[in-house]
N, C-alpha and C positions, 0 to 999 in steps of 0.2 A: 420315885426320885432316887432312893437308895441304890436300886439295881442299875439304873442309868449311870450314875457316878461310879458305881463298882465296876462296870464293864468297861466304861471309857478308861478308868484308871488301870484295869488289868491290861488292856491292849497297849496303852501308852507306856506303862512301866515294862511290860515284856519286851518292847522295842529297846527301851533304855538299857535293860539287863542284858540284852543281846549285843548292843554296841559296846557295853563294858567288857563283855567277855571277849569280843573281837579285839579290843585295844590291848587286853592282856594275854592274847594269843592262847586262850584256853581250848582244850579239846571238845569233843562233841558233849561228853559227859559234864564237864566244867561248864559249858555253855548252858546246858540244860538246867543245872543248878543255879547258876547266875540268874537265868530267865524266870525260874520259878520262885525263887527267893525274892526277886525284886517284885515280881507280879503278885505274889501271894502272901509273902512273909509279914507285912504290916497288918493286912486284914485278918490273918490267923491270930496274931498277937492281940488285936483289938477284940475279937471274939472270944478268945480264951479269958480275957480280963472281965468281960461282962457275962461270963459263964453261959456262952452260946456255942452250939456246934458251928465251927468255922464254915462260912458260906461256901468256901471252896471245896470243903468235904462232903457237902450235902447237895450240891448241884454239879452236874457233869459239864455243862456249857463253858465255864471258865477254863478247864483243862484242855478241852477240844479246841477252844479259840487260840490259846497260846500255843499249842502243838502246831496248829495250822500255820499260825503267823511265823512261828520259828522255821518250819520247813520253807514257807515262801520266801523268807529273808535269806536262807541258805541258798535256795534255787536261784535267786536274783543276786547271789554272790555279794550281799551287802558287807559280809565280814571281811571281804578283800580290800574295802575302801580304806583310804589313809585319812588320818586326823578326823575320824568320825565325830568325835566329840565336840569339835568346832563347828559342825555343820549345823544349819538351821533345823534340820528335821530331828537331830538328836536333842537340841535345846528345847524345841517345841514339844516333842513327845514327852520328854522328862517334865516339863512345866505343866503339860495337861494332866499328866499321871499325878504330879504332886498336889495339884488343886483338886482333882476329882476325888482322890483318896482322902483328902482333908475334909472335903464336904461329906463323903460317905462315913468317915469317922465320926464327924460331929452329928450326924443324922442318927447314928446308932447310939451315941450317948444320950441324945435327947429323948429317943424312944425308950431308953432304959432308966430315964429320970434323974440322970446326973446333973450336977450343978455346973456353974461355968468353969470351974477347975477341971471337972472330969471331961467336959465338952473339948476344952483346949488340949488335955492330955491324949484323948482318943483320936482327936483330929491329927495331932502331931505323930503319934505312934503309927496310926494307919499309914499316914504319908511317907514316913521315913524309916519305919521299922525294918522293912524288907531290904532296904538299900544299905542300912547300917550292918545287918547280918551278912549281906553279900560282900560288902568291903572288908569286914573282918576276916571272913573266909579266904578272900584274896589277898589278905595281908597289907591292907591299905588304910590310911586314916579315913574314916568315914566321910563321904561326900559333904553331908550336912554340916560338918564340924569345921570344913575349910573353905566353903563356898558362901560369900556374903548373900544374906537375905533369903536363903533357900527355905531353912527351917522357919524363919520369920514370916515368910508368905503362908506357910501351913497355919501357924498360930492365928494370923490376922484373918485368914479364910474361916477358921474354926469360930473365932469372936464374931464375925459377921454373921455366921449361921446362928450362933446363940442369940444375937441381938434380933434377928429376924423372928426367931421363935418367940422371944418376949413380946413382940408386937404382932404376933399371930399373923406372920406373913410367910410361913413356910409353903410356899407354892412355886410352881415351875419357873414363872418368870423372875421373881426376886432371886431365887437360887441360880437360874441361868445368868443373871447379872453378876452375882458373886463370883461365878466361874470365870467370866470374861474378865472381870477386874482382877481376879487373882492371877490368871494366865498373864494378862497384859502387864501387871506389876512385876511378876517373875521375869518376863522377857526384857522388860525396861531395866530392871536391876542387873540383869546379866550383862546386856550391852553397855550400859552406863557405868559398869564396875562398882556399883553400890555395895556397900559391906557393913557389917556390924562391927562397932569399934572393938579392937583387940584389948584384952585385959593386960 
Protein backbone atom coordinates (compact mmCIF):
# COMPACT_ATOMS: atom_id res chain seq x y z
CA UNK A 1 0.00 0.00 0.00
CA UNK A 2 2.86 2.37 0.82
CA UNK A 3 4.58 1.82 -2.53
CA UNK A 4 1.33 2.36 -4.45
CA UNK A 5 0.73 5.67 -2.66
CA UNK A 6 4.39 6.67 -3.07
CA UNK A 7 4.50 6.13 -6.83
CA UNK A 8 1.15 7.81 -7.47
CA UNK A 9 2.32 10.78 -5.41
CA UNK A 10 5.69 10.97 -7.18
CA UNK A 11 4.10 10.99 -10.63
CA UNK A 12 1.43 13.51 -9.71
CA UNK A 13 3.78 15.89 -7.89
CA UNK A 14 6.41 15.65 -10.64
CA UNK A 15 3.76 16.99 -13.03
CA UNK A 16 2.81 19.69 -10.52
CA UNK A 17 6.45 20.74 -10.12
CA UNK A 18 6.87 20.89 -13.89
CA UNK A 19 3.83 23.16 -14.28
CA UNK A 20 5.08 25.49 -11.54
CA UNK A 21 8.48 25.68 -13.26
CA UNK A 22 6.78 26.48 -16.59
CA UNK A 23 4.73 29.26 -15.00
CA UNK A 24 7.90 30.81 -13.56
CA UNK A 25 9.78 30.44 -16.88
CA UNK A 26 12.61 28.42 -15.32
CA UNK A 27 15.39 27.00 -17.49
CA UNK A 28 16.06 23.27 -17.81
CA UNK A 29 18.10 23.07 -14.59
CA UNK A 30 15.52 25.10 -12.68
CA UNK A 31 12.76 22.85 -14.00
CA UNK A 32 14.70 19.77 -12.94
CA UNK A 33 15.15 21.16 -9.43
CA UNK A 34 11.46 22.13 -9.21
CA UNK A 35 10.31 18.70 -10.38
CA UNK A 36 12.64 16.74 -8.09
CA UNK A 37 11.97 18.89 -5.02
CA UNK A 38 8.21 18.65 -5.49
CA UNK A 39 8.24 14.91 -6.17
CA UNK A 40 10.84 13.81 -3.61
CA UNK A 41 11.30 16.57 -1.02
CA UNK A 42 8.49 15.63 1.33
CA UNK A 43 9.33 11.93 1.24
CA UNK A 44 13.00 12.59 2.02
CA UNK A 45 12.03 14.79 5.00
CA UNK A 46 9.66 12.11 6.26
CA UNK A 47 12.22 9.31 6.06
CA UNK A 48 14.94 11.40 7.72
CA UNK A 49 12.57 12.13 10.63
CA UNK A 50 11.93 8.40 11.22
CA UNK A 51 15.63 7.61 10.73
CA UNK A 52 15.21 5.64 7.51
CA UNK A 53 17.21 5.77 4.29
CA UNK A 54 15.00 7.88 2.00
CA UNK A 55 12.99 5.66 -0.34
CA UNK A 56 14.13 7.71 -3.33
CA UNK A 57 17.79 7.08 -2.46
CA UNK A 58 17.42 3.31 -2.15
CA UNK A 59 15.22 2.60 -5.21
CA UNK A 60 16.00 3.53 -8.83
CA UNK A 61 12.44 3.48 -10.15
CA UNK A 62 11.32 6.87 -8.75
CA UNK A 63 14.12 8.82 -10.49
CA UNK A 64 13.64 6.91 -13.75
CA UNK A 65 9.89 7.62 -13.67
CA UNK A 66 10.41 11.33 -13.01
CA UNK A 67 13.07 11.74 -15.71
CA UNK A 68 10.88 9.92 -18.25
CA UNK A 69 7.80 11.93 -17.31
CA UNK A 70 9.70 15.21 -17.52
CA UNK A 71 11.07 14.36 -20.97
CA UNK A 72 7.60 13.42 -22.22
CA UNK A 73 6.14 16.67 -20.94
CA UNK A 74 8.89 18.65 -22.67
CA UNK A 75 8.39 16.69 -25.93
CA UNK A 76 4.66 17.42 -25.82
CA UNK A 77 5.56 21.07 -25.12
CA UNK A 78 3.34 21.31 -22.06
CA UNK A 79 5.66 24.03 -20.77
CA UNK A 80 4.43 26.28 -23.58
CA UNK A 81 0.81 26.20 -22.43
CA UNK A 82 -0.70 29.36 -20.98
CA UNK A 83 -2.47 29.56 -17.60
CA UNK A 84 -1.46 25.99 -16.78
CA UNK A 85 -2.35 26.22 -13.10
CA UNK A 86 -6.00 26.94 -13.89
CA UNK A 87 -6.34 23.82 -16.00
CA UNK A 88 -8.08 20.72 -14.72
CA UNK A 89 -5.00 18.47 -15.19
CA UNK A 90 -2.86 20.68 -12.96
CA UNK A 91 -5.48 20.81 -10.19
CA UNK A 92 -6.13 17.08 -10.48
CA UNK A 93 -2.46 16.04 -10.53
CA UNK A 94 -1.70 18.26 -7.55
CA UNK A 95 -4.71 16.91 -5.63
CA UNK A 96 -3.75 13.30 -6.37
CA UNK A 97 -0.18 13.96 -5.25
CA UNK A 98 -1.36 15.68 -2.08
CA UNK A 99 -3.62 12.82 -0.99
CA UNK A 100 -1.26 10.03 -2.08
CA UNK A 101 1.68 11.47 -0.16
CA UNK A 102 -0.56 12.16 2.85
CA UNK A 103 -1.53 8.48 2.88
CA UNK A 104 2.08 7.39 2.40
CA UNK A 105 3.30 9.60 5.24
CA UNK A 106 0.60 8.32 7.58
CA UNK A 107 1.42 4.69 6.75
CA UNK A 108 5.12 5.25 7.48
CA UNK A 109 4.21 6.89 10.79
CA UNK A 110 2.00 3.94 11.76
CA UNK A 111 4.68 1.46 10.74
CA UNK A 112 7.15 3.32 12.96
CA UNK A 113 4.74 3.19 15.91
CA UNK A 114 4.04 6.92 16.16
CA UNK A 115 0.98 8.31 17.92
CA UNK A 116 -1.77 10.43 16.34
CA UNK A 117 0.34 13.59 16.47
CA UNK A 118 3.17 11.80 14.69
CA UNK A 119 0.81 10.40 12.06
CA UNK A 120 -0.63 13.85 11.32
CA UNK A 121 2.83 15.47 11.27
CA UNK A 122 4.35 12.92 8.87
CA UNK A 123 1.25 12.97 6.69
CA UNK A 124 1.50 16.76 6.40
CA UNK A 125 5.28 16.90 5.91
CA UNK A 126 5.25 14.21 3.23
CA UNK A 127 2.48 15.96 1.32
CA UNK A 128 3.64 19.58 1.47
CA UNK A 129 7.33 19.52 2.44
CA UNK A 130 8.61 19.32 -1.13
CA UNK A 131 6.25 22.03 -2.34
CA UNK A 132 7.31 24.36 0.47
CA UNK A 133 11.00 23.84 -0.34
CA UNK A 134 10.31 24.46 -4.03
CA UNK A 135 8.35 27.66 -3.42
CA UNK A 136 10.99 29.04 -1.04
CA UNK A 137 13.69 28.51 -3.67
CA UNK A 138 11.50 30.18 -6.31
CA UNK A 139 10.97 33.03 -3.81
CA UNK A 140 7.21 32.64 -3.46
CA UNK A 141 4.93 32.32 -0.46
CA UNK A 142 4.50 28.52 -0.15
CA UNK A 143 1.37 27.30 -1.92
CA UNK A 144 0.09 25.54 1.20
CA UNK A 145 0.00 28.80 3.19
CA UNK A 146 -2.13 30.75 0.74
CA UNK A 147 -4.54 28.19 -0.71
CA UNK A 148 -7.59 27.28 1.31
CA UNK A 149 -8.06 23.70 2.44
CA UNK A 150 -4.82 22.44 0.88
CA UNK A 151 -2.96 21.55 4.06
CA UNK A 152 -6.28 20.81 5.78
CA UNK A 153 -6.99 18.02 3.29
CA UNK A 154 -3.62 16.48 4.13
CA UNK A 155 -4.33 16.54 7.87
CA UNK A 156 -7.84 15.10 7.40
CA UNK A 157 -6.41 12.32 5.22
CA UNK A 158 -3.81 11.48 7.87
CA UNK A 159 -6.51 11.46 10.55
CA UNK A 160 -8.67 9.04 8.55
CA UNK A 161 -5.72 6.67 8.06
CA UNK A 162 -5.02 6.82 11.80
CA UNK A 163 -8.66 5.97 12.57
CA UNK A 164 -8.60 3.08 10.09
CA UNK A 165 -5.58 1.69 11.91
CA UNK A 166 -7.32 2.02 15.29
CA UNK A 167 -10.17 -0.12 13.93
CA UNK A 168 -7.79 -2.60 12.22
CA UNK A 169 -9.02 -1.57 8.77
CA UNK A 170 -5.71 -0.85 7.02
CA UNK A 171 -6.58 -2.70 3.82
CA UNK A 172 -6.67 -1.78 0.14
CA UNK A 173 -10.35 -0.87 -0.18
CA UNK A 174 -10.68 1.35 2.92
CA UNK A 175 -7.49 3.20 1.95
CA UNK A 176 -8.73 3.52 -1.63
CA UNK A 177 -11.92 5.09 -0.25
CA UNK A 178 -9.84 7.58 1.77
CA UNK A 179 -7.92 8.40 -1.43
CA UNK A 180 -11.10 9.06 -3.42
CA UNK A 181 -12.63 11.11 -0.59
CA UNK A 182 -9.45 13.16 -0.18
CA UNK A 183 -9.11 13.96 -3.88
CA UNK A 184 -12.82 14.73 -4.10
CA UNK A 185 -12.62 17.06 -1.10
CA UNK A 186 -9.60 18.90 -2.50
CA UNK A 187 -11.21 19.33 -5.93
CA UNK A 188 -14.48 20.50 -4.39
CA UNK A 189 -12.68 22.93 -2.08
CA UNK A 190 -10.78 24.39 -5.03
CA UNK A 191 -13.79 24.97 -7.26
CA UNK A 192 -16.08 26.08 -4.41
CA UNK A 193 -13.35 28.47 -3.18
CA UNK A 194 -13.43 27.03 0.36
CA UNK A 195 -10.79 28.44 2.65
CA UNK A 196 -9.54 28.30 6.22
CA UNK A 197 -10.48 31.48 8.14
CA UNK A 198 -7.76 34.14 8.14
CA UNK A 199 -6.20 35.20 11.45
